[in-house]
C-alpha positions in Angstrom: 19.2 14.5 -51.7 23.0 14.8 -51.3 22.6 18.2 -49.6 20.1 16.6 -47.2 22.6 13.9 -46.4 25.4 16.4 -45.8 23.1 18.4 -43.6 22.2 15.2 -41.6 25.9 14.4 -41.2 26.6 17.9 -39.8 23.7 17.5 -37.3 25.0 14.1 -36.2 28.6 15.3 -35.8 27.4 18.3 -33.9 25.4 16.1 -31.5 28.3 13.7 -31.2 30.7 16.6 -30.3 28.3 18.1 -27.9 28.0 14.8 -26.0 31.8 14.4 -25.9 32.5 17.9 -24.8 29.8 17.9 -22.2 31.6 15.0 -20.4 35.2 15.9 -20.5 36.8 14.6 -17.4 33.9 12.4 -16.4 32.2 9.2 -17.6 29.1 9.1 -19.9 26.0 7.5 -18.5 24.9 4.2 -20.0 22.2 6.1 -22.0 24.7 8.7 -23.2 27.2 6.0 -24.2 24.4 4.2 -26.1 23.4 7.4 -27.9 27.1 8.1 -28.8 27.3 4.6 -30.2 24.1 5.0 -32.2 25.3 8.3 -33.6 28.5 6.6 -34.8 26.4 4.0 -36.6 24.1 6.5 -38.1 27.1 8.5 -39.3 28.6 5.5 -40.9 25.4 4.6 -42.7 24.9 8.2 -43.9 28.5 8.6 -45.2 28.2 5.2 -46.9 25.1 6.3 -48.8 26.6 9.6 -49.8 29.8 8.0 -51.1 27.9 5.4 -53.1 25.7 8.1 -54.6 28.8 10.2 -55.5 30.4 7.1 -57.1 27.3 6.4 -59.2 27.2 10.0 -60.4 30.9 9.8 -61.4 30.2 6.6 -63.2 27.4 8.3 -65.2 24.7 6.3 -63.4 21.6 7.4 -61.5 22.5 8.2 -57.9 18.9 8.0 -56.9 18.9 4.3 -57.3 21.1 3.9 -54.2 19.4 3.0 -50.9 20.7 3.2 -47.4 22.3 -0.1 -46.4 21.6 -1.9 -43.1 23.7 -1.4 -40.1 25.0 -5.0 -40.3 26.3 -4.4 -43.8 27.9 -1.0 -43.2 29.4 -1.9 -39.8 30.7 -5.1 -41.3 33.2 -3.0 -43.2 35.1 -2.3 -40.0 35.7 -5.9 -39.1 
Protein backbone atom coordinates (compact mmCIF):
# COMPACT_ATOMS: atom_id res chain seq x y z
CA UNK A 1 0.00 0.00 0.00
CA UNK A 2 2.71 2.51 0.95
CA UNK A 3 4.63 1.77 -2.22
CA UNK A 4 1.43 2.38 -4.21
CA UNK A 5 1.00 5.72 -2.45
CA UNK A 6 4.59 6.72 -3.19
CA UNK A 7 4.13 5.73 -6.84
CA UNK A 8 0.92 7.78 -7.03
CA UNK A 9 2.71 10.79 -5.52
CA UNK A 10 5.44 10.49 -8.16
CA UNK A 11 2.85 10.35 -10.94
CA UNK A 12 1.01 13.40 -9.61
CA UNK A 13 4.22 15.41 -9.19
CA UNK A 14 5.32 14.46 -12.70
CA UNK A 15 2.00 15.64 -14.15
CA UNK A 16 2.15 18.83 -12.09
CA UNK A 17 5.67 19.60 -13.30
CA UNK A 18 4.74 18.82 -16.90
CA UNK A 19 1.85 21.29 -16.76
CA UNK A 20 4.02 23.96 -15.18
CA UNK A 21 6.94 23.50 -17.59
CA UNK A 22 4.70 23.41 -20.64
CA UNK A 23 3.48 26.92 -19.86
CA UNK A 24 6.61 28.80 -18.90
CA UNK A 25 6.10 32.36 -20.03
CA UNK A 26 2.39 32.04 -20.75
CA UNK A 27 -0.83 31.62 -18.81
CA UNK A 28 -2.54 28.33 -18.13
CA UNK A 29 -6.01 27.89 -19.56
CA UNK A 30 -8.89 27.69 -17.10
CA UNK A 31 -9.00 23.91 -17.55
CA UNK A 32 -5.26 23.59 -16.99
CA UNK A 33 -5.42 25.81 -13.88
CA UNK A 34 -8.28 23.66 -12.54
CA UNK A 35 -6.25 20.51 -13.20
CA UNK A 36 -3.19 21.98 -11.48
CA UNK A 37 -5.33 22.88 -8.46
CA UNK A 38 -6.85 19.38 -8.42
CA UNK A 39 -3.37 17.84 -8.57
CA UNK A 40 -2.34 19.89 -5.54
CA UNK A 41 -5.34 18.69 -3.56
CA UNK A 42 -4.78 15.08 -4.55
CA UNK A 43 -1.11 15.36 -3.58
CA UNK A 44 -2.07 16.79 -0.18
CA UNK A 45 -4.53 13.96 0.45
CA UNK A 46 -2.09 11.26 -0.66
CA UNK A 47 0.79 12.66 1.43
CA UNK A 48 -1.55 12.96 4.41
CA UNK A 49 -2.52 9.30 4.17
CA UNK A 50 1.07 8.15 3.74
CA UNK A 51 2.24 10.18 6.77
CA UNK A 52 -0.57 8.89 8.97
CA UNK A 53 0.17 5.30 7.91
CA UNK A 54 3.85 5.80 8.77
CA UNK A 55 2.92 7.32 12.15
CA UNK A 56 0.73 4.33 12.99
CA UNK A 57 3.50 1.94 12.03
CA UNK A 58 6.02 3.81 14.25
CA UNK A 59 3.50 3.66 17.10
CA UNK A 60 3.19 -0.11 16.71
CA UNK A 61 -0.33 0.15 15.32
CA UNK A 62 -1.86 -1.25 12.15
CA UNK A 63 -1.34 1.24 9.28
CA UNK A 64 -4.05 -0.48 7.24
CA UNK A 65 -6.72 1.01 9.47
CA UNK A 66 -5.99 4.48 8.06
CA UNK A 67 -8.31 5.80 5.37
CA UNK A 68 -7.91 8.74 3.03
CA UNK A 69 -9.41 11.89 4.53
CA UNK A 70 -11.78 14.20 2.72
CA UNK A 71 -10.51 17.23 0.88
CA UNK A 72 -12.21 19.53 3.39
CA UNK A 73 -10.31 17.96 6.28
CA UNK A 74 -6.91 17.84 4.59
CA UNK A 75 -7.13 21.27 3.01
CA UNK A 76 -8.34 22.73 6.32
CA UNK A 77 -4.82 22.17 7.66
CA UNK A 78 -3.59 25.02 5.46
CA UNK A 79 -5.95 27.66 6.84
